[in-house]
VEXNUTOR-402739 format. One record per residue: residue in three letters; x, y, z of N, C-alpha, C, O in turn; residue number from 1. Coordinates in steps of 0.1 Angstrom, whole numbers, padded with zeros to 4 digits. Example, Ala and Ser with C-alpha at 12.3 -4.5 7.8 and 13.67 -1.06 7.14 Angstrom:
residuo;nxx;nyy;nzz;caxx;cayy;cazz;cxx;cyy;czz;oxx;oyy;ozz;num
ALA;0132;-0057;0078;0123;-0045;0078;0132;-0033;0078;0142;-0033;0085;1 $
SER;0128;-0022;0071;0137;-0011;0071;0129;0000;0079;0134;0011;0080;2 $
***
This chain:
residuo;nxx;nyy;nzz;caxx;cayy;cazz;cxx;cyy;czz;oxx;oyy;ozz;num
UNK;1083;0883;0974;1076;0894;0980;1074;0902;0967;1082;0903;0958;1 $
UNK;1061;0906;0968;1053;0916;0958;1053;0926;0960;1048;0928;0971;2 $
UNK;1059;0939;0955;1059;0950;0961;1052;0960;0946;1056;0959;0934;3 $
UNK;1041;0969;0951;1030;0972;0939;1037;0985;0945;1039;0988;0956;4 $
UNK;1042;0993;0931;1046;1007;0932;1036;1017;0933;1038;1028;0938;5 $
UNK;1024;1012;0928;1009;1023;0930;1007;1022;0942;0998;1030;0943;6 $
UNK;1009;1017;0954;1005;1021;0970;1011;1031;0969;1004;1041;0968;7 $
UNK;1024;1033;0969;1028;1051;0968;1024;1060;0958;1031;1070;0959;8 $
UNK;1016;1059;0949;1011;1070;0946;1013;1064;0927;1020;1054;0924;9 $
UNK;1005;1071;0917;1009;1073;0904;1016;1077;0901;1018;1075;0889;10 $
UNK;1022;1084;0905;1030;1097;0900;1042;1095;0908;1040;1100;0920;11 $
UNK;1053;1089;0906;1063;1088;0918;1074;1098;0909;1078;1096;0898;12 $
UNK;1077;1109;0918;1088;1119;0913;1096;1123;0924;1092;1119;0935;13 $
UNK;1106;1130;0924;1113;1136;0937;1123;1125;0941;1121;1113;0939;14 $
UNK;1134;1130;0946;1140;1123;0953;1137;1121;0966;1138;1109;0970;15 $
UNK;1132;1133;0975;1127;1129;0989;1118;1119;0990;1117;1111;0999;16 $
UNK;1109;1122;0977;1094;1108;0982;1097;1098;0976;1089;1089;0977;17 $
UNK;1109;1094;0967;1114;1081;0966;1119;1075;0983;1116;1065;0988;18 $
UNK;1128;1088;0989;1135;1085;1004;1124;1079;1011;1122;1067;1013;19 $
UNK;1118;1086;1014;1106;1084;1022;1099;1072;1016;1100;1063;1024;20 $
UNK;1094;1069;1005;1089;1060;1002;1097;1044;1009;1093;1034;1015;21 $
UNK;1108;1047;1006;1119;1037;1007;1120;1033;1024;1123;1022;1029;22 $
UNK;1115;1046;1029;1118;1046;1048;1105;1038;1050;1105;1026;1054;23 $
UNK;1094;1045;1047;1084;1035;1051;1080;1022;1049;1072;1017;1057;24 $
UNK;1086;1016;1038;1085;1007;1035;1097;0996;1039;1097;0985;1033;25 $
UNK;1108;0999;1047;1117;0995;1055;1112;0983;1062;1114;0972;1057;26 $
UNK;1104;0985;1074;1099;0975;1079;1094;0963;1074;1094;0952;1080;27 $
UNK;1089;0963;1063;1085;0951;1055;1094;0946;1051;1096;0934;1052;28 $
UNK;1103;0955;1045;1119;0946;1040;1124;0938;1049;1132;0930;1045;29 $
UNK;1122;0939;1062;1133;0933;1071;1127;0920;1072;1134;0913;1079;30 $
UNK;1114;0915;1068;1106;0904;1072;1110;0894;1060;1105;0883;1061;31 $
UNK;1119;0896;1048;1121;0891;1036;1132;0880;1044;1140;0883;1052;32 $
UNK;1128;0866;1037;1133;0856;1040;1148;0854;1033;1145;0846;1024;33 $
UNK;1159;0856;1034;1171;0854;1027;1168;0845;1015;1173;0850;1005;34 $
UNK;1164;0840;1013;1161;0830;1002;1151;0835;0991;1151;0831;0980;35 $
UNK;1138;0847;0996;1128;0850;0994;1131;0860;0981;1140;0868;0983;36 $
UNK;1126;0860;0965;1127;0869;0956;1119;0881;0961;1111;0878;0970;37 $
UNK;1120;0893;0957;1114;0905;0956;1108;0909;0942;1116;0910;0932;38 $
UNK;1098;0912;0942;1092;0913;0926;1086;0928;0927;1077;0932;0935;39 $
UNK;1092;0937;0918;1086;0951;0919;1073;0952;0909;1075;0945;0898;40 $
UNK;1066;0955;0909;1053;0956;0899;1053;0969;0896;1059;0977;0903;41 $
UNK;1047;0973;0886;1045;0989;0882;1035;0989;0874;1034;0996;0864;42 $
UNK;1024;0980;0877;1010;0984;0869;1007;0990;0878;1011;0990;0889;43 $
UNK;0995;1002;0871;0990;1014;0877;0994;1025;0880;0988;1034;0885;44 $
UNK;1012;1025;0876;1019;1035;0875;1019;1043;0861;1022;1037;0851;45 $
UNK;1016;1060;0861;1018;1069;0853;1034;1072;0850;1042;1068;0841;46 $
UNK;1036;1077;0859;1052;1085;0858;1061;1077;0869;1058;1072;0879;47 $
UNK;1075;1078;0863;1081;1073;0873;1097;1078;0871;1106;1072;0864;48 $
UNK;1098;1090;0879;1111;1093;0878;1124;1088;0877;1126;1076;0883;49 $
UNK;1134;1093;0872;1149;1086;0878;1150;1090;0889;1154;1080;0897;50 $
UNK;1149;1102;0895;1154;1105;0912;1148;1094;0924;1153;1089;0934;51 $
UNK;1131;1093;0917;1126;1087;0928;1129;1073;0928;1129;1067;0939;52 $
UNK;1132;1066;0919;1138;1054;0909;1150;1051;0920;1151;1040;0926;53 $
UNK;1155;1060;0919;1174;1061;0923;1170;1057;0936;1172;1046;0939;54 $
UNK;1162;1066;0946;1163;1066;0957;1154;1049;0964;1153;1044;0976;55 $
UNK;1148;1045;0952;1140;1032;0960;1146;1018;0957;1149;1009;0964;56 $
UNK;1146;1022;0938;1154;1010;0931;1168;1005;0933;1169;0994;0937;57 $
UNK;1174;1010;0931;1191;1012;0932;1191;1003;0948;1192;0991;0947;58 $
UNK;1190;1009;0960;1198;1004;0969;1186;0988;0972;1190;0980;0981;59 $
UNK;1175;0986;0965;1171;0975;0966;1178;0966;0953;1173;0955;0953;60 $
UNK;1186;0968;0945;1195;0961;0940;1205;0960;0944;1213;0951;0941;61 $
UNK;1207;0967;0950;1225;0964;0957;1222;0958;0969;1232;0957;0976;62 $
UNK;1210;0953;0974;1211;0949;0986;1205;0933;0984;1209;0923;0991;63 $
UNK;1196;0932;0973;1190;0916;0969;1196;0913;0959;1198;0901;0957;64 $
UNK;1202;0922;0949;1209;0916;0937;1199;0908;0927;1189;0913;0921;65 $
UNK;1203;0894;0927;1196;0885;0917;1184;0879;0925;1178;0869;0920;66 $
UNK;1180;0886;0936;1164;0879;0941;1157;0891;0940;1147;0892;0948;67 $
UNK;1159;0903;0931;1155;0916;0930;1150;0911;0915;1159;0907;0907;68 $
UNK;1134;0913;0910;1129;0913;0900;1120;0924;0896;1111;0929;0904;69 $
UNK;1123;0927;0881;1113;0938;0879;1099;0937;0869;1100;0939;0857;70 $
UNK;1089;0935;0874;1081;0931;0860;1082;0939;0852;1085;0951;0855;71 $
UNK;1079;0935;0835;1083;0938;0827;1068;0950;0824;1056;0947;0827;72 $
UNK;1073;0959;0821;1062;0975;0815;1062;0982;0804;1069;0991;0801;73 $
UNK;1050;0977;0798;1048;0989;0788;1046;1000;0789;1040;1004;0780;74 $
UNK;1048;1012;0800;1047;1020;0803;1062;1028;0797;1072;1024;0804;75 $
UNK;1065;1035;0789;1072;1045;0783;1083;1050;0798;1095;1046;0800;76 $
UNK;1076;1059;0807;1081;1065;0817;1092;1054;0826;1104;1055;0828;77 $
UNK;1083;1043;0829;1092;1034;0836;1104;1029;0831;1114;1028;0838;78 $
UNK;1102;1024;0814;1110;1016;0809;1124;1027;0808;1134;1024;0815;79 $
UNK;1123;1035;0803;1133;1049;0803;1142;1054;0818;1153;1059;0818;80 $
UNK;1134;1051;0828;1139;1054;0839;1146;1041;0845;1155;1042;0853;81 $
UNK;1142;1030;0842;1151;1022;0841;1163;1017;0837;1171;1013;0845;82 $
UNK;1164;1019;0824;1174;1021;0813;1184;1031;0818;1196;1028;0817;83 $
UNK;1180;1043;0824;1188;1053;0827;1194;1051;0840;1204;1057;0843;84 $
UNK;1188;1043;0848;1195;1039;0863;1205;1028;0858;1216;1028;0862;85 $
UNK;1201;1018;0851;1211;1008;0843;1223;1015;0840;1233;1015;0847;86 $
UNK;1223;1022;0828;1232;1033;0820;1242;1043;0835;1255;1041;0836;87 $
UNK;1238;1049;0841;1245;1058;0849;1247;1052;0861;1253;1059;0868;88 $
UNK;1244;1035;0868;1248;1034;0876;1255;1022;0878;1261;1019;0888;89 $
UNK;1253;1014;0866;1261;1008;0861;1259;0995;0864;1267;0986;0862;90 $
UNK;1248;0994;0869;1236;0982;0872;1233;0974;0862;1234;0979;0851;91 $
UNK;1227;0961;0864;1218;0954;0856;1203;0948;0862;1203;0938;0869;92 $
UNK;1195;0953;0859;1183;0950;0868;1178;0939;0858;1180;0939;0846;93 $
UNK;1169;0927;0868;1163;0916;0863;1149;0918;0857;1141;0922;0866;94 $
UNK;1145;0917;0846;1133;0926;0840;1124;0909;0840;1128;0899;0833;95 $
UNK;1114;0910;0846;1103;0893;0841;1096;0900;0837;1093;0912;0839;96 $
UNK;1089;0889;0826;1076;0891;0819;1066;0891;0829;1065;0885;0839;97 $
UNK;1054;0901;0823;1046;0902;0832;1035;0890;0827;1034;0885;0815;98 $
UNK;1024;0887;0842;1017;0873;0835;1007;0879;0827;0999;0872;0821;99 $
***
């Protein structure tokens, strides 16, 4: 399954909005097969805050583990946020090169 974060907006900020985005997308996540990978695509995102990402990405990392891939981004906001989540949460996201 591919998830394009731009469907939630181009400026993804605040913990509350991250929770709401995850809750809104939850029904789609229930359709994921146990062997299916989940790809997060950051194209079109201007700003990704650590609080929004922590509410959306961290639970997905915990749930899908090695099946979760984040598409590589050249956006400094996205990259800094992912690094911060990894450092603080002691987790490692799998980064996949963009096509």
